[in-house]
C-alpha positions in Angstrom: -5.6 16.6 -33.7 -5.5 20.1 -32.9 -3.2 20.9 -30.0 -6.2 22.1 -27.5 -7.9 18.4 -27.9 -4.7 17.6 -26.3 -5.2 17.7 -22.6 -7.6 17.5 -20.3 -7.5 21.4 -19.5 -9.4 20.6 -16.6 -6.7 18.2 -14.7 -5.4 20.1 -11.5 -1.5 18.5 -12.8 -2.1 19.6 -15.8 -2.7 23.4 -14.8 0.3 22.8 -12.1 2.1 22.0 -15.0 1.3 24.9 -16.6 2.4 27.3 -14.4 5.8 25.8 -14.2 5.8 26.7 -18.6 4.2 30.4 -17.4 7.0 30.9 -14.7 9.7 30.3 -17.0 8.6 32.0 -20.3 7.2 35.1 -18.3 11.4 35.2 -18.1 12.2 35.2 -21.9 12.8 30.9 -22.5 10.7 28.2 -24.2 9.1 25.8 -22.1 7.1 22.7 -23.4 5.4 19.5 -22.4 6.9 16.6 -23.5 7.7 13.2 -24.1 5.5 10.3 -23.0 2.8 12.4 -21.0 2.1 14.2 -24.6 1.5 10.8 -26.4 -0.6 9.4 -23.3 -3.2 12.7 -23.6 -3.1 11.9 -27.4 -4.4 8.1 -27.1 -6.3 9.3 -23.7 -4.9 7.1 -21.1 -3.9 8.6 -17.7 -0.8 10.5 -17.3 1.2 9.5 -14.4 4.5 12.1 -15.0 4.5 15.3 -16.8 8.0 16.1 -17.8 8.9 19.8 -19.5 12.1 20.5 -21.4 12.7 24.5 -22.0 15.5 26.0 -23.7 16.4 27.8 -19.8 19.3 26.6 -17.8 18.5 24.6 -14.9 20.0 27.5 -13.0 17.8 29.5 -14.2 15.0 27.5 -13.4 15.6 27.2 -10.2 15.9 30.7 -9.8 12.5 31.4 -11.8 10.6 28.6 -9.8 11.7 29.9 -6.2 11.2 33.7 -7.3 7.4 32.5 -8.1 7.9 30.5 -4.6 7.5 27.0 -5.7 10.4 24.5 -4.4 12.8 22.8 -6.1 15.3 20.3 -5.9 18.4 19.6 -7.7 17.7 15.6 -8.7 19.6 15.9 -12.0 22.2 18.9 -12.7 24.3 17.0 -14.7 21.8 16.7 -17.1 20.2 19.6 -16.7 17.1 18.6 -14.8 15.8 20.1 -11.8 12.5 18.6 -10.2 10.4 22.1 -9.6 7.3 21.2 -7.2 3.7 23.0 -7.3 2.0 22.9 -4.0 -1.8 22.1 -4.4 -4.0 24.7 -3.6 -6.8 22.4 -2.2 -7.4 18.9 -1.8 -9.2 17.2 -4.5 -6.6 15.7 -6.1 -5.4 11.9 -4.7 -4.1 12.9 -1.5 -0.9 14.6 -2.5 0.4 17.6 -1.2 2.7 19.0 -4.4 3.0 17.9 -7.9 6.4 17.6 -9.2 7.7 18.0 -12.4 11.2 17.4 -14.0 11.7 20.1 -16.0 15.6 19.7 -18.7 16.9 21.9 -20.6 17.2 21.5 -24.0 20.1 19.0 -24.9 22.2 16.6 -27.4 23.9 13.8 -26.1 27.2 12.3 -26.7 28.5 8.2 -26.8 26.8 5.6 -23.4 30.2 4.3 -22.9 27.5 2.3 -20.6 24.9 1.3 -22.9 22.8 3.7 -20.2 24.0 6.6 -19.3 25.6 9.8 -22.0 29.0 10.0 -21.5 28.5 13.5 -21.8 25.8 16.3 -22.2 25.4 18.8 -24.8 22.8 22.2 -24.5 20.8 22.7 -27.6 18.7 25.6 -28.6 15.9 24.1 -30.0 13.2 21.7 -29.1 13.8 19.8 -32.5 17.1 19.2 -31.6 16.1 17.8 -28.2 13.7 15.8 -29.2 16.5 14.4 -31.8 17.4 12.0 -28.9 14.6 10.7 -28.0 13.4 6.5 -27.9 10.4 6.2 -30.4 8.9 8.4 -32.5 5.8 8.3 -30.1 7.9 9.7 -27.6 10.0 12.7 -29.6 6.4 14.7 -29.3 6.5 18.4 -27.9 3.2 20.3 -26.4 2.9 24.1 -25.9 -0.7 25.6 -24.6 -0.5 28.4 -27.6 1.8 26.9 -29.8 0.6 23.5 -30.2 2.6 20.2 -31.5 6.0 19.4 -32.4 6.5 16.2 -34.0 9.4 16.3 -36.5 9.2 12.3 -36.7 6.0 11.3 -37.0 5.1 10.4 -34.1 1.4 11.3 -34.3 0.9 9.1 -37.2 2.8 6.3 -36.0 0.5 6.2 -32.6 -2.7 6.6 -35.2 -1.1 3.3 -36.7 -0.6 2.2 -33.1 2.8 1.5 -34.3 6.5 1.4 -32.3 8.9 3.2 -34.2 12.3 4.0 -32.9 14.0 7.5 -33.8 16.4 7.7 -36.3 18.6 4.7 -37.1 17.6 1.9 -34.4 20.5 0.0 -34.1 22.2 3.8 -32.7 19.4 4.2 -30.4 19.6 1.3 -29.0 23.5 1.0 -28.6 23.6 4.1 -26.5 20.6 2.5 -24.6 20.1 -0.8 -24.0 17.5 -0.4 -21.7 15.2 1.0 -24.6 15.1 -2.9 -25.6 13.0 -3.1 -23.1 10.5 -0.4 -23.0 10.0 -1.6 -26.5 8.7 -4.6 -25.3 6.7 -3.0 -22.3 5.1 -0.3 -24.9 3.9 -3.2 -27.3 2.5 -4.9 -23.6 0.9 -1.5 -22.4 -0.2 -0.3 -26.0 -0.7 -3.1 -27.7 1.1 -1.0 -30.6 3.3 -3.0 -33.3 6.8 -2.9 -33.1 8.1 -1.8 -36.6 10.2 -4.2 -38.1 13.4 -2.2 -38.5 13.4 -1.5 -35.2 12.7 -5.1 -34.0 15.4 -6.1 -35.8 17.8 -3.8 -34.1 16.1 -4.7 -30.6 17.6 -8.7 -31.6 20.8 -7.8 -33.1 21.4 -5.6 -30.0 19.8 -7.6 -27.3 23.0 -9.0 -25.8 23.4 -5.7 -24.5 21.1 -5.8 -22.2 23.3 -7.8 -19.4 24.7 -4.5 -19.2 21.6 -2.5 -17.7 21.8 -2.6 -14.0 18.8 -5.8 -13.0 16.9 -3.2 -10.8 15.8 -1.2 -14.0 15.6 -4.7 -16.4 13.2 -5.6 -13.5 11.1 -2.2 -13.2 10.6 -2.9 -17.1 9.6 -6.7 -17.0 7.4 -6.1 -13.8 5.3 -3.2 -16.5 5.1 -5.5 -19.2 4.2 -8.8 -17.3 0.9 -6.2 -16.1 0.4 -5.0 -19.8 -3.1 -5.6 -21.6 -1.7 -6.9 -24.7 0.8 -9.5 -23.0 0.1 -12.1 -25.2 0.8 -10.5 -28.2 3.6 -8.9 -26.7 5.3 -12.1 -25.0 5.3 -14.2 -28.3 6.4 -10.8 -30.6 9.5 -10.2 -28.2 10.2 -13.5 -26.4 13.8 -13.6 -28.2 14.5 -10.2 -27.1 13.5 -10.9 -23.6 15.4 -14.2 -23.4 19.3 -12.7 -22.3 17.2 -11.8 -19.1 15.4 -15.1 -19.1 16.8 -17.7 -21.0 14.3 -20.4 -19.3 11.4 -18.7 -22.2 14.2 -19.3 -25.2 14.0 -23.1 -24.5 9.5 -22.7 -24.0 9.5 -20.9 -27.8 8.0 -23.1 -30.4 8.5 -27.0 -27.8 5.3 -28.6 -29.2 3.0 -30.2 -27.1 1.8 -33.5 -28.5 -1.2 -34.0 -25.8 -4.6 -34.1 -25.9 -4.8 -31.8 -23.3 -3.2 -28.9 -25.8 -3.5 -26.9 -28.9 -0.4 -24.6 -28.0 3.1 -24.8 -28.1 4.2 -24.0 -24.7 5.2 -20.3 -25.1 1.8 -20.0 -26.8 0.1 -21.3 -23.9 1.8 -19.0 -21.4 0.9 -16.6 -23.4 -2.3 -17.2 -23.0 -2.0 -18.2 -19.8 -0.7 -14.7 -18.7 -3.5 -13.1 -20.5 -6.9 -15.0 -18.8 -5.6 -13.9 -15.4 -5.7 -11.0 -13.8 -2.9 -8.2 -13.5 -1.4 -8.5 -10.9 2.9 -8.9 -10.5 2.3 -12.1 -8.4 -0.1 -13.9 -10.8 1.1 -12.7 -13.8 4.9 -13.4 -13.4 3.6 -16.7 -12.0 1.5 -17.5 -15.5 4.5 -16.5 -16.8 7.1 -19.2 -14.8 4.6 -22.0 -14.5 5.6 -24.6 -17.2 9.2 -23.4 -17.6 10.0 -26.8 -16.2 8.8 -28.6 -19.3 11.3 -28.8 -21.4 13.7 -30.4 -19.0 10.7 -32.7 -18.0 9.9 -33.9 -21.7 9.6 -37.7 -23.0 7.6 -39.1 -25.7 6.2 -42.1 -25.8 6.2 -45.4 -28.8 2.7 -43.6 -29.2 3.9 -40.1 -29.8 2.6 -38.5 -27.0 4.7 -35.6 -24.8 5.3 -36.5 -21.4 6.0 -34.2 -18.8 6.2 -35.8 -15.4 7.6 -33.2 -12.6 7.5 -30.6 -14.6 6.0 -28.4 -11.7 8.8 -28.7 -9.6 11.8 -28.4 -12.0 9.8 -25.7 -13.0 9.5 -24.1 -8.9 13.7 -25.1 -8.7 14.3 -23.0 -12.2 12.1 -20.3 -10.5 14.2 -19.8 -7.6 17.2 -19.4 -9.3 15.5 -16.5 -11.6 13.9 -15.3 -7.9 17.7 -14.7 -6.7 19.2 -13.2 -10.1 16.4 -10.9 -10.4 16.6 -9.9 -6.8 13.0 -10.0 -6.0 12.0 -9.6 -2.5 12.0 -12.9 -0.3 8.3 -13.4 0.2 7.4 -12.4 -3.4 10.4 -15.4 -4.9 8.5 -18.0 -1.7 4.6 -17.4 -2.8 6.5 -17.3 -6.8 7.9 -20.8 -6.5 5.3 -21.9 -4.5 2.7 -20.9 -6.8 4.3 -22.6 -10.1 5.2 -25.6 -7.4 1.4 -26.6 -7.1 0.4 -25.1 -9.9 -0.3 -28.7 -11.9 -1.7 -30.3 -8.4 -5.4 -31.8 -8.8 -7.6 -29.7 -6.6 -11.0 -31.0 -5.8 -13.6 -28.0 -4.8 -14.6 -29.9 -1.5 -13.5 -29.1 2.0 -11.3 -31.6 3.1 -8.9 -31.2 0.2 -8.9 -27.4 0.1 -8.3 -27.3 3.5 -5.2 -29.8 3.1 -4.3 -27.4 0.3 -4.5 -24.7 3.2 -2.2 -26.4 5.6 0.4 -26.7 2.7 0.1 -23.2 2.5 0.5 -22.3 6.4 -3.3 -21.3 5.9 -2.5 -18.0 3.4 -5.8 -17.2 2.1 -4.5 -14.7 -0.5 -1.8 -17.5 -1.7 -5.2 -20.0 -2.0 -7.2 -17.4 -4.3 -3.8 -16.7 -6.4 -3.7 -20.3 -7.1 -7.0 -20.9 -8.1 -6.6 -18.8 -10.4 -3.4 -19.6 -11.8 -5.2 -23.2 -12.1 -8.2 -21.2 -13.4 -6.0 -19.4 -16.3 -3.7 -22.2 -17.0 -6.8 -24.5 -17.7 -8.0 -21.5 -20.2 -5.0 -22.4 -22.5 -5.3 -25.5 -22.9 -7.4 -27.0 -25.9 -10.8 -26.4 -25.8 -12.4 -29.9 -24.9 -10.0 -30.1 -22.1 -10.7 -26.7 -19.7 -13.0 -27.4 -17.3 -10.5 -27.3 -14.4 -11.3 -23.9 -15.0 -14.6 -24.8 -13.4 -13.3 -26.9 -10.7 -11.0 -23.9 -9.9 -13.9 -21.7 -9.7 -16.0 -24.1 -7.8 -13.0 -24.5 -4.9 -13.3 -20.5 -4.4 -16.6 -20.7 -3.9 -16.3 -23.2 -1.3 -13.8 -22.1 0.5 -15.3 -18.8 1.1 -18.8 -20.5 2.4 -15.7 -22.8 5.0 -14.4 -19.4 5.8 -18.3 -18.8 6.7 -18.7 -21.5 8.9 -14.8 -20.2 11.0 -13.8 -23.3 9.8 -10.6 -24.4 10.2 -6.9 -25.2 8.3 -4.5 -23.4 10.5 -3.5 -23.7 14.1 -4.6 -19.9 14.7 -8.1 -21.2 13.4 -8.0 -24.5 16.4 -9.9 -23.8 19.7 -7.2 -24.6 22.0 -3.6 -23.2 21.8 0.0 -23.5 23.1 -0.8 -22.0 26.9 -4.0 -24.8 27.2 -1.2 -27.3 26.4 1.0 -26.1 29.1 -1.9 -25.7 31.5 -2.5 -29.6 31.3 1.3 -31.1 31.8 3.2 -29.7 28.5 6.5 -28.1 28.8 7.2 -24.9 26.9 9.2 -25.7 23.5 9.3 -26.7 19.9 7.1 -30.1 20.9 3.6 -27.4 21.5 3.5 -27.0 18.0 4.2 -30.9 16.9 0.9 -31.3 19.1 -1.1 -28.6 18.1 -0.2 -29.8 14.3 -0.9 -33.1 15.2 -4.1 -31.7 16.5 -4.9 -29.2 13.1 -4.3 -32.4 10.9 -7.0 -34.8 13.0 -9.9 -31.8 12.8 -8.9 -31.0 8.8 -9.5 -34.6 8.3 -12.2 -35.0 10.1 -11.0 -37.8 13.0 -12.0 -34.9 15.6 -14.7 -31.7 15.8 -12.6 -28.5 15.9 -14.4 -28.0 19.7 -12.3 -27.4 22.7 -13.0 -30.5 25.0 -13.0 -32.8 22.5 -9.2 -31.4 21.0 -8.0 -31.3 24.9 -9.3 -34.7 25.3 -7.3 -36.0 22.1 -4.2 -33.9 23.5 -4.5 -35.2 27.4 -3.8 -38.4 25.2 -1.0 -37.9 23.8 0.5 -36.4 26.6 3.6 -38.2 28.0 4.8 -38.7 31.5 8.2 -37.4 30.9 7.1 -33.9 30.1 5.6 -33.1 33.1 
């Protein structure tokens, strides 16, 4: 590809990056745009970060930038990295006040004692030497507005062929930095590229080193992995590699589901469910984990048919452990456990059963929508003749939206009375108020009382214990 076709020259961030390049080169040094930004520009994808590599030291970059009126931050000077900020000259760019670029001196790296960070860094003279330390060929690219592309490892050919291939010896690359293993999985999920066979084999051989990587770094890669447009195939290809972090997945790989309802093993079914649900973290994680309880719940009767009674609750218990292990935020973990626990519950698309489900969800409307979406995706990953629950999930959403328009009640705050009303007729303040209101809600949901102030006050008056007055 001709160098002038790589980047969108009208892009404001790109122009700001060129300002940094010009600032460095006007002082007699080289500077290049490098790595993922070049890859994504070639692919025509949105560029999230532009990184710059230079022959100048970080001290020189700091001096040149400040002389040009730019702000700098010493974000990684031990590794030759400084951040240069270019202020916006107008308000056309996504409400940002500045563009920030990491600028790093050409460097090579020594051994990685912790499997993540180099024990030593030495600075080198050329961009070609700098690119030799990169993870994958598609990222070992540099671009300059007049000198064009530098591609010493065939990265552009691999991009054309949609291949993820390690730079040089893949065993060495993953021994240096085990997080690169997760990055390869993430790239397959995001880009739809295939992992080259020697690279994938090296990932399998070195996957045990993932247990030495900080869990927050692993989770960041996993989150990006589950959100990928090509997550179905990526999960099938990478499940062995991910298993040191999520050993629960090893158990579902190749586990047959000998029932009329299924045409895939558990892992394949899981992969299709993930593909069938929208790319939100909660839904993709729920789809990934929804059937992890099946191997533990499995048994076969004399007719050879498999059964998985109680797998949802078993999976919910396992999911609780995963959430703790991976350090998920408390609310996110609770929602994830709830979705796994309830994903196999029957949901009739009618007001009364929908209200009961909403009561179990503490009236969380977004969580109800997520549950319906998960049930729909789960159903679409069944055998073709047993995908009707997808329609039921869609119908449940339709009925729910109609209920909202009618302002129907499914949580205490929707009732026509509140705690103050109970106190006014003689109840004492305390936990009993909540219990009475919850009982009133049960009566309304089960359509034994209308959600009308007079009717509800009459009902709670009859329940009033004289000892409380």
